[in-house]
Every structure is written in C-alpha cells, then in structure tokens.
C-alpha positions as CSV (number, residue, x, y, z in Angstrom):
1,M,90.3,91.7,106.1
2,P,91.4,92.3,110.1
3,K,90.2,89.2,112.1
4,K,87.7,89.9,115.2
5,L,89.6,90.5,118.3
6,T,87.5,89.1,121.3
7,K,88.1,89.7,125.3
8,E,89.0,85.6,125.1
9,K,91.6,86.1,122.5
10,L,93.1,89.1,124.4
11,I,93.0,87.3,127.7
12,S,94.9,84.3,126.3
13,F,97.4,86.3,124.5
14,L,98.6,88.4,127.6
15,I,98.8,85.1,129.2
16,Q,100.9,83.4,127.0
17,L,103.2,86.7,127.0
18,R,103.4,86.8,130.7
19,K,104.5,83.0,130.7
20,E,106.8,83.6,127.7
21,A,108.6,86.2,129.5
22,G,108.9,83.9,132.5
23,L,106.9,86.1,134.8
24,T,104.6,85.4,137.6
25,Q,101.3,87.4,138.3
26,D,103.1,89.0,141.1
27,Q,105.9,90.0,139.5
28,V,103.8,91.4,136.4
29,A,101.7,93.5,139.1
30,K,104.9,94.7,141.1
31,I,106.3,95.8,137.6
32,L,102.9,97.8,137.0
33,G,102.8,99.0,140.8
34,K,99.3,97.3,140.9
35,P,98.4,94.5,143.5
36,Q,98.7,91.0,142.3
37,S,95.0,90.8,142.2
38,F,94.9,93.3,139.2
39,V,96.8,90.7,137.4
40,S,94.4,87.7,138.2
41,K,91.1,89.8,137.3
42,Y,92.1,90.9,133.9
43,E,93.5,87.2,133.3
44,S,90.5,85.6,134.5
45,G,88.7,87.7,132.7
46,E,86.8,89.4,136.1
47,R,88.3,92.9,134.7
48,S,88.6,94.6,131.2
49,L,91.3,96.4,130.6
50,D,91.6,99.7,128.6
51,F,94.0,100.3,125.4
52,I,96.6,102.0,127.6
53,E,96.6,99.4,130.2
54,V,96.9,96.7,127.5
55,I,100.2,98.7,126.2
56,E,101.3,99.1,129.9
57,V,101.0,95.2,130.3
58,I,102.7,94.3,127.0
59,E,105.5,96.8,128.0
60,A,105.9,95.2,131.3
61,L,106.1,91.9,130.1
62,G,109.3,93.0,128.0
63,S,107.3,93.1,124.6
64,D,106.9,96.1,121.9
65,P,103.4,96.7,121.9
66,I,103.1,97.5,118.2
67,T,104.8,94.3,117.4
68,E,102.7,92.1,119.6
69,I,99.4,93.9,118.8
70,S,99.8,93.4,115.2
71,K,100.7,89.6,115.8
72,L,97.4,89.4,118.0
73,I,95.3,90.9,115.2
74,A,97.1,88.8,112.5
75,N,96.0,85.5,114.2
C-alpha cells in the first residue's frame, strides 16, 4: 500500500532536491522563469503547487520527475 503523501513531505523533498542540486532559490526561480518569491512561497508552504508545477520544479532541478516522484511515494 502506498504511503500517504503530505504537503509537508513534498515541500521537504523539493527543498532537499534543490540543495542536492546545489541551487539557490533564486537560481531555481530563474530556470523556471519566475520570481524568487515563487520558490520561497512554495518552500515555506505559503503557496501550493499543482501537479504540473511539481513536475516543472523537479525538471528545473535537473532530475527525472517519474524517478523522483516514485522515490517520494516510496518513502
């Protein structure tokens, strides 16, 4: 049975991926074509990401969305 994915778990996962990629919030925002506040807000939980945005963020971090989402759900 898959484990429950929470907003907090997703946020922590995206922050971890960003740090592992060696990128700042500003760098990720520039890759996404968004202001730095966009990254800050989803990392702080102030803003939620829709599914497509999650995929875009993972791709911006240089990772494969299918692989990373599989890891996230498995943990």
